C-alpha positions, 0 to 999 in steps of 0.5 A, a space after each residue: 807206201 807208208 812211212 810207219 809200218 802197212 796200214 790200211 789199203 789207201 781207197 775208199 772201201 779199206 774201212 769196212 764202217 767207211 764202205 757200208 757209209 758209201 753203199 748206203 749211199 748209192 742212188 736211189 736211181 737203179 741204174 744209176 747205183 747199178 752203173 756205180 757198183 760195177 765202177 767201185 768193183 773194177 776199183 776194189 778188183 786193182 786197188 793195192 794193199 788189200 789182204 786177199 780175205 778183206 776183198 773178197 768181204 767188201 765185193 761181197 758187199 757190192 754184190 749183196 748192195 746190189 741183189 736187190 736192184 739187179 733183181 727189179 730192173 731183170 723183172 721189169 725187163 722181162 714184164 717188158 718183154 712179155 708185152 706187146 706194146 713194150 717199148 723196144 727202144 727201152 727195152 733195149 736200154 734196159 739190156 745195155 745197162 744191164 749187160 753192161 753191170 755183169 761185164 764190168 763185173 765179171 770182169 774185175 772180179 777176174 782180175 783180182 783172182 789169184 792163180 796161186 792162192 786163189 779165194 773161193 768166194 772171188 772165184 764162184 761170183 767171177 764164174 757167177 758172173 760170167 753166167 749172168 752176162 751169158 744169159 742176157 746176151 741169150 735173152 737177145 738172142 747172142 752173140 755169144 762171145 767165145 771170150 765169156 767161156 774163153 775166161 769161164 774156162 780159164 776159173 773152173 781149171 784153176 778152181 779146179 787144180 785148187 780144189 774149190 769143189 763149189 766151182 764145180 756146180 757154179 760151172 755147171 749151172 753155165 754150161 747146163 743151160 748152153 746145153 738148153 737151147 737156149 736160142 729155142 725158148 722164148 726170152 720170158 722163159 729163161 728165168 724160169 729155167 735159170 731157177 729150175 737149174 739152180 734147185 737141178 745143180 746139185 745132181 748135175 755130173 762132170 768127169 774127165 773121161 767121157 761115157 754114155 750118161 754125160 753127152 756134151 763136151 767142152 775143152 777147158 783150154 779153149 775159148 770154147 762153149 759146151 757142145 754135144 760129146 759127138 760133134 766135141 773134138 777135145 783135147 788136152 783139158 776134155 770135159 764131159 757133162 750131164 744132168 745126171 740124176 736131174 734128168 729123174 727128177 725132170 720126171 717127177 716135177 712133170 708128173 706132179 705138176 700133171 697131177 695138181 695142175 701146180 708149179 711144184 713149191 721148190 721151183 719157188 713159183 711167181 704170179 707169173 708162172 704159166 703151169 703149162 709153160 712150166 711143163 712145157 720147160 721141163 719137158 723142153 730140158 728133158 729133151 735136151 739133156 737126155 743122152 742121145 741127141 733130139 732127131 730131127 723129124 725131116 730131112 732138110 733140102 738146101 734152098 735160095 729163096 725169098 719169102 714175103 713174110 708177115 707176122 702178128 695175128 693181126 698181119 696174118 689176118 691181113 695177109 690172108 685176106 682176112 679182116 683184123 680188129 683194128 682196135 686191138 692191133 698194137 702195131 703187129 700188123 706188118 706184111 711185106 718182110 723179106 726173108 732169104 730161105 737157105 733151107 727147108 724141110 717138110 716141116 718148117 725151113 730156115 732163113 737169113 733176117 736182116 736186123 734191120 727187119 728182126 725187131 719184132 723176131 724172137 721165139 714164139 712170134 706167128 707168122 705168114 710167108 709167101 714164096 716169091 712168085 707164088 700165090 699162097 701163104 703158110 702160118 708158122 711158128 718162130 721155134 729158134 732165133 740166132 743172131 749170128 752178126 750185127 746185121 743177121 738173124 737166123 731163123 727156123 720156123 715150123 710149118 703148122 699148116 700150108 692151107 689157113 684159112 681164116 674165118 669168123 667163130 660164134 661163142 656160146 653167147 653169140 658173139 663173133 670171134 676172129 680166128 684162123 683154121 688151120 689144117 695141119 701140114 700131114 693127115 692127123 686124127 681129126 682134130 683141128 687147130 684153130 690161132 685165136 688171139 690172146 684174150 678173146 677165147 674163154 678156156 672150154 668153150 665150144 666155136 661154131 661156123 657154117 659154110 658152104 651149106 655146112 655147119 662145123 662145131 668145135 669142141 676145145 680139146 686144149 691148148 696148143 701154144 701160146 704167143 705174146 698176141 695169140 693162142 693155138 688150141 686144138 679142137 675136135 670138129 663135128 661136120 652136119 648139114 647147114 
């Protein structure tokens, strides 16, 4: 208590000049600086004597000091995720530090919100911090902590009640990110998804009343994540939301990208943005945000079956009896992981993966799988990953071919490349798909091979997809007598 009336709080951040000095002396090492900043958030949230606007201003100073370091660490983390040679242990350490920063920051900001007279800046900061916590959880495929949505729903309800209009945009950024089925996209694409969502957020719509144009729902009174309105059991806090005018913008961006083969300027292109990847993500968002939910192509059937799984381009080649190039094998060759399949369809299967065997598992990974007691391998790609507990992952795999065949293909310069011919699961229009090691094939070149008295020429029709260590190219096949 002050002896001569009210004065400044007894806190290092009470004086603006002193706060500036403290922040100017943060450690040079980014991780240590972020750890110190998260502690300053906690200290500031519980310090007595601050006027509401002063506390909000100091929080803004902390955020300004943190942003360049957060961007650098996030960029380094995603570069590690993209690299087949990245250290998984280092990646895990960085993830833990970043997630902890956002967890502590979000908690501190939430604690500082006055329910009667909330400071808009603190409300918006809390929503952004919780959204970042959710994003970082999704970067590791979960599990998604329901308490985060409990806090976000509570804070948004306060903001809505107190007329803080900007909170709608911040809340909908997180809600539409959740609605975009992020567990079906490679982790490295989620930063791009966040950037696209930030550009479109002003068009998103939320309402108290259901509508066919608002396909998602959330109950702000419950600790639950958004879900499709058709599956929701909304109560008194029900809100319905959707992409609104953003669907039209997505279509426009896709058409412009197709026409010019470059990423539109408003998406703030980064050096790592590949036009084909961006186009694929724009189409993905259009599909999952559409009023009608995507339909499954094939009916699922429950099964109980064990699978032997090989992964990575070299692991697949080895499993199929081919000849992997050990000079380019960066540790991906593993044939012998065991998964438990629990459902199957004509297009793929779902399985449970033990945590101890899941370090390499990610959306886009190339695998070969063989059922217990079977002799034949199928080749597929991981399409969905979600961490259901600390011990298990649930994965969804799309079958690319049930009769894959390793082969060597001649290039125009007479060099040979190792590949896997992937005859389709169902008859196609004559195009062939071939999986090739990443970087081994120059776009636009023909491939040739001879076997069984026949000479085959494969003329490229376009890239079908790519992963960390492979790419799959579509070809038109021509056959003639050798």
